[in-house]
C-alpha positions in Angstrom: 5.7 -12.8 3.9 2.3 -13.4 2.4 2.3 -15.7 -0.6 -0.1 -13.5 -2.6 2.2 -10.5 -2.5 4.6 -11.1 -5.3 6.1 -8.9 -8.1 3.5 -8.2 -10.7 0.5 -9.2 -8.6 -2.4 -7.0 -7.7 -2.1 -5.7 -4.1 -5.0 -5.8 -1.7 -6.7 -2.4 -1.2 -5.0 -1.7 2.2 -6.5 0.9 4.5 -4.3 2.6 7.0 -4.5 5.8 9.0 -2.6 8.9 7.8 -0.8 11.3 10.2 -4.1 12.9 11.1 -5.8 9.6 11.9 -8.0 9.6 8.8 -8.2 6.2 7.2 -6.9 6.1 3.6 -7.1 3.3 1.0 -4.4 2.6 -1.5 -6.9 3.0 -4.3 -7.9 6.5 -3.0 -4.2 7.6 -3.1 -3.6 6.0 -6.5 -6.6 7.3 -8.4 -6.1 6.5 -12.1 -2.3 6.9 -11.9 0.4 4.2 -11.7 1.5 3.5 -8.2 4.8 2.2 -6.9 4.5 0.9 -3.3 7.7 0.2 -1.3 7.3 -2.2 1.6 10.4 -2.2 3.8 11.3 -3.4 7.3 14.3 -3.1 9.4 16.0 -0.7 11.8 16.6 2.9 10.8 
């Protein structure tokens, strides 16, 4: 895990493709609203 991603820290403005292939930034999705981001890994 990256040492800069800890509870209470500011996240980098990640950019990932959505289901249509359009790149989306976290800041674009958040706007001026609070955001809760859940990062999980494992087998489902």
